C-alpha positions, 0 to 999 in steps of 0.5 A: 764630526768624530773623525778617526785615524785607522790602519789594516791588511789585506792578507793575501795567503797564496791566491786567497785573503782574510775575509771577517764576519762581525756582529752585523753580518758585513764581511769586513777586511782587518782594522781598527784604530790608532791611537797614542801615537803607534805608527799605523803599519804596526796597529794593522799588524796588531788588529790583524794578529788580534782580529785573526790570529796571525802573523802577518808581514807587511808587502806592501801599502794599498791605498787609503779608504774612507768613510762616514757613520752615525755611531748610537752609542755617541750620538755623533756623525764619526768618520774613519779615515783607513791606511792599507796595507797589504800582506801574506801569510805564512800559512792559511791558518787562523783563529777569530777573534769573538772578544772582538764581537767577529762571529766567522772568518777565514782565508777565502778564494778572490771571486768567494771573498769579492762575493762576500765582501759587503762593501764595494769601495772593500771590493775595490779595494782587494781587487787593488791591492792583489794587482800588486800582489802579485806583481810583488810575489 
């Protein structure tokens, strides 16, 4: 199994959170693979900027998740281990990067985001991250 270390951001602007919809129709949080030994916090910030055009800042760690899938292109199972960061955006402006294979996205209020998010562990991550974000605000 190919194991990939990744990093991502749970990005808030006030009481809204940034979500992206990928080419498979899944609603996800921005994240990416860590390469060349780059620090996970830098990778997370870069992915948020590259995927959604948001210049966020990290306010705290959020935790870790992992998931496994079969990669058709690699013809082998893959495990992504993601380190998450709670981030805040200075505004609710965004620019979805279609070249990164995202179709839409934006900042959504918490209840709408919980309804949109595809994966249950991302919902749990969002819920915990929002509680921590509010405590830090």
